[in-house]
N, C-alpha and C positions, 0 to 999 in steps of 0.2 A: 636533452634535445637542444639543437642549436637554434639560435634566433635569427630570423631573416634580416639581413642588413637593410633591406628596403622598408622594414617596419621599425628600424632602430629608434630608440630614444636618443636624445642629445648626449654627446660625450661629455662627461663631467669629471673634472679633476679636482677632487676635494677630499678631506679638508686641506688648508693651505700648505701644511708641512708635507703632506703626501703629494700635493700638487707639485711642489718643488722637485721632489724626487722623480715624479713622472716626467716633468719637463726635462730633467737631466737624461732620463732614459730616451725620451723622444729626440732631443737634440742630438744625441750621439748615435742615433740610428739614421740620420740623414747622410747624404753623401756631400753635403755642402760645406765641408771644410771644418766642421766642428770638432771632428775626432778622426784623425788620419788612420787610426787603428782599424777602422771599419772597412777600409777599401780593399785590402788585399785578398779577402776571402769571399767576396760576393759571388763570384762565378761558382765556387765550390759549393756554396749553400744551395744554389739553384739546381745543382745536379742531383739533389736527393729530396724527393717529395716527402719522405718521412721526417727528415731533418726540418724541412720548411713547415711541416704540420706542427711539430713541437714548438718551433719558434712562434708561429702564428697563435697557438694556444697560450703560450707564455705572455705575449703581448696583450691578449684578451684579458688574462688574469690581472696583469698590471693595471690595465685600464679600469678594472673593477676593484682595485686595491686589494686583491687576493694574492699577496706576495708569496705566501707559503706554497700555493699551487703553482705560481710562476716559477719558483725555484725548482720544483719537480720537472717542469717542462723544459726549462733552459738546461738543466743538468742532463736530461735525456738527450737533448740535441748534442751536447758536448760529449756524451758517451759514444755517440755515433761518429762524431768528428771533432776531436779535441782541439783542432787548430782554429776553430772559429772564435777569433778574438772578440768580435762584437757581441757574440752570444755570452761569452764569459763575462764581458762588461755588464750585460743585463743581469746576469746571475749575481755578480758582485754587488750591484746597486740594490737588488731585491733583498739580499742578505742584510745590507745596511738598513733598509726600511724595516726589516724584522728585528733590528737591533741585535743581530747575531754578528757581532763585530769581529770575532776571531775568524769565522768563515769568510766574511767580507774581505778582511785584510789578506787572507791566504790567496783569494782570487785576484785581488788588485796587485799583490806583489808579483804573481806570475804574469800578469798583464804588463807590469813595469818592465820585466825582463824581455817580454815578447814584442813590445811596441816601442822600444827606445824611449821610455819615460814619456809617454803621451800626456799632455797637460791635463786631460780629464782624469786620468789615473792618479797623477800627482795631487791634484785637488782633493780627491777622495782619501788618499793616504794622509793628507794634512787634516782632514776632517776626523779621520779615525784617531790620529794622534791627539787631537783635542779631546775626543771622547775618553781617551785613556789617560788624560792629564799629562801627556808628554809634550809640554808646551814648546820646548826648544825645537823638537822634531817637527811640530806643527808649523812653526815659523819658518824653518828651513824649507819645508815642502811648499807652503803657500807663497813664499817670496819668489820661488822659481817661476810661478805662473801668473802672478798678479799683474804684471805689466801687459800681458795679453791674456786676460782671464778666460778660461773655458766657460765659466758661468758668472752671472752678474753679482752673485753674493760672495765671490772670492775675497774681495776687500773687507767685507763684514767679518768673515771668519779670521782673516789675518789681524784685523784690528782687535777682535775679541782675544786672540792669542797674546798680543802685546799687552792688553789690559790685564790678563791673568798673570803675565810675567812681571808686570809693574813698569813696563816701558811706555809711560803715559804719553810722551810726545808722539811716538810712532803709532800708538793706539788712536790718538786723536786724528792724525793724518789719514790713516786708512779708514776709520769710521766716517770721516767727513767725505772721503771718496765714495764709500759705500752709499752714503746718503744721496750723493749726486746720481748714482746709478739706479737707486731704488728709493725714490722720495716718498713712497707710500708705505714703506716697511716700518712698522712701529717699533720693531726691535732695535733699529739702528740708533735713534735718539735716546732710547733707554740706556744703551751701552755707553753712548757719548756723555750722557749726564753723569754716569758713574765715573768716567774719566775726570770730568771737571770737578766732581766732589773730591776725588783723590788729590787733585791739583790745588784745592782750596778755592776754586773759582765758582762760588756758590750761585751767583746770579745767573751765570751761563748754564750751570747744571739745572736750575729751576726752569729755565727756558726750554731746555731739552726734555725734561721730565714732562713739562706741559705739552710739548709737541707730540711726544709719544702717547700721552693720554688722549690727545685729540685724534691722532691717527687710529688709535685702537677704538675710539668711540665711532669714528667714520666707518671702520670695519664692522662694528656691531650694528650701527644704523643700517648699513647695507644689507646685513643679514635679516634684520627685522623688516626692512622694506620688501625683501624678497619673499618673506613669509606672508606679508600683507598682500602682495601681488598674487601669490599662489591662492590664497583664500578668496580674493576677490574674483579671480577667474573661475573658481570652482562654484561660487555661490551667487554671483551677481551678473546682470547682463553685461555683454562685452563692452558696450560703450562706457558704462560706469567703471568697469574693471580697468579699462585703459587709463583712466584718470589716476587711479591708485598706482598702477604699474609705472606710469610716467614719472613718478618720483625717483625711480631707479635710473632713469636716463641721464647720464652725465657724459657729455661729449669728450671729457678729458680723462675719464677713468675706464680703461679697457676691462677691468675686472667686473665693475658694475654693469657695463654694457653686455658683457658675455653672460652674466647671470640673468639679465633681463631677457636676452635672446633665447637662452635655454628654457626659461620659465614659459615663454610664449610657445616655443617648440614643443615642450613636453605636454602642453595643453592643446596641441593641434593647431595653433594660430601661427602658421608658418609665414604668412605674408607679413604679420606684425613683427616676426623675429628678424626679418631681413635687415632693416635699418640699424638696430643695435649691433648686429654681427658685422655689418659693413663698416660702421664707425669703429668697432673694436679691432677689426682687421687693419684699418688705417693706422691705428695707434700701435698695434703689435702684430706686424705682418708675418712674424715667424712663429706664431702660436699654432701648433697643430690643432688644438682644441677648437679655436675659433674658425680656422679654415675648414675643418671637417663639418662643423655644425652649420656654417654658412652654405657649404655645398649640399648638405642634406636638406636644408630648407628649400633651396632652389629646386632640388630633385623632387621633393614632395609636391612642389607647385608645378612640376612638369616644365620648368624653365631650364631645360637641359643645357643650352648653350652657356647660360650664366653659371650653372653648376659646375661646369667642366674646369674652370680656372681654379677655384678654391679646392676642388677635389684633387687636381693635379699637384697643388701645393701641399696638401695634406699627405698625399702618397710620397712626395719627395721628402717631407719631413719625417715620415714614419713609414718606410717602405714595407714593413712586415705586419702592419695592422690590417686585418682581414676586412673589416667593414668599409674602410676607405677604398681599398682596392676593388671590392665588390661594387660599391656605388659608382666609382669611376668607370669600371667596365660597362655597367648598365647605362651610364650616361653616354659613353661613346657609342654603344649600340643604338641608343635612341637617336643619336645624331647621324646614324648610318656610317659610322667610322669603324666598320667591322675589322679592318686590318689592324687598327690601333687597339680595339677592344680585346682582340684575341689574346695577346700576351698578358694583358692586365687580368683578364678572367682566368687565364692559365695559372697565374701566380696566386690569385685569390683562391682557386680551387685547391692548389697545393697547400695553402695555409689552413683551409678548412673544407675538406672534401665531404663532410657530412651535411653541409648546408644545401638543401635541395634547390632553392630558387636560383642560386648562382650556378649550380651544376646544370640545371635545365637551360639557363641562358648560355652557358659555355657550350653546351651541346648544340644549341641552335646556331651560334656563331661559327662553330666548327663546320657545320653543315653548309652555311652560307659561303664560307671560305672555300670549301671543297667545290661547290657549284661554280664559283667565280673562276677557279683555276681550270675546271673542266671545260667551261665555255671558251677559255683561252687555249685549250688543248695542251695544258701543262699537267700531264697525267701523274708524273711522280709527286708533284706538289698536291695534286687532288688526293692522291692515296694517303699522303701524310695526314691531312685533315680528317679523311674518313677513318683512318686508324684511331685518331684521337676520339672521334665520335663513337667508335665501337668500344673503346676503353671506357668511355663514360656511360654508355648504354649497350652493354654486350648482348642484351636481349632484343635489340631493335632489328627486325628482319630486313627492313629496307636498306639500312647501312651496309649489311653484308651483301645485299643484292647489288648495290652500287659498287662495292669493292670488287665483286666478281666481274662486273663490267669493265672496271679500270684495269684489273689484272689481264683481262683478255685483250684489251687495247695495247697493253704493254708486252704482249707476247709471253705471258706466264700462265699457260693453261692449267698447270697443277694447282697453283694458288687460286685461279679463277674457279676451278671445279670445287675446291674446298670451301670457298666462301659461298658458292651457289648452294651446295648441300646444307651449309649452316643456315642460310636464309630459308631454305625449304623446311628444315627442321623447326625453326622458330615459328614460321608461318603455321605449320601444323599444330603446334602447341597453342597458338593464339586463336585457332578456330574453335 
């Protein structure tokens, strides 16, 4: 049974190593220049509701860290249309998450041929080389993309490859660069400390080991503070719980802010979740997770105008994630933007046709659009929306009755008579 997007819990990308993979999946499903391979086939995907349904389910499984099920759905979409490069990319990364590296490499090698060596693909081939201890190949691949990295940790893996090879000066260079890009990643100073140990620079190595331990402790402290906050919200009055949860609020750390916002949201305290999410979005505006959850909190508070912008950003970052599309469609409907809501709800319905609340809302918007065009005497357009309404609810007698009326106005008596008889048949069943 599908879960209503309007009752969804916060979107959570955890643990951190899976979160990194999910970020890679999310980033390369946007149209915002992260991965050119995604552009060419977008219209083709939209032409097949069955393909879109498999893609939507695949994204849902990725969101829940169910990568084996995601593989099944992405492969089903490719079986229907093997030319979908962006779906093959999702399949390849899902195999990578499952540590099925042979299958992952096979898909990435095909993508390299099909996409003129897209940087995201080259990055993953370098990662696979590292996994397979082919250090020279890893360096060749990662050096090709590190100047304009597809992902922030490109320099980290290149530095790690040089460390494994024994190229200590280059390892230091790229690990220092990695530290600039990801100053909270405790893995980076740990690797840099190993470089300094091999160089005989013991005092610098100790500094980096100490920094790594401090960052790791910061990560562990945040996890513990999150548990304390959860327990307080469950067992104590809200005023007292907010004091405990306030320890997680760090205006410089988007991860802690996001965790705090999600904990508030998961306990139904949507108003309290807004400020942490807003601060997190300021620090990390390209995070799908943050934008979706901020939009969801505004939506639950019925602050639809404010929900619109983060939900639009979430859909731009991850166009095939059902829940964001459904929430954006509902938000636009609440704002009386029916013309904008219709294509968003259409796409959401294609991604998950089993979710009843979205289907009901889509049916309602189709009816409103039909009425709008009818009043403007645009009868072919009216008929288009009525046909969609009939597709969504074939048992709805009134839709067929209205279609009969429009066919009559268009001078198509045979079709008008057919729809009239169908309306009468359905009305008789309903009595």
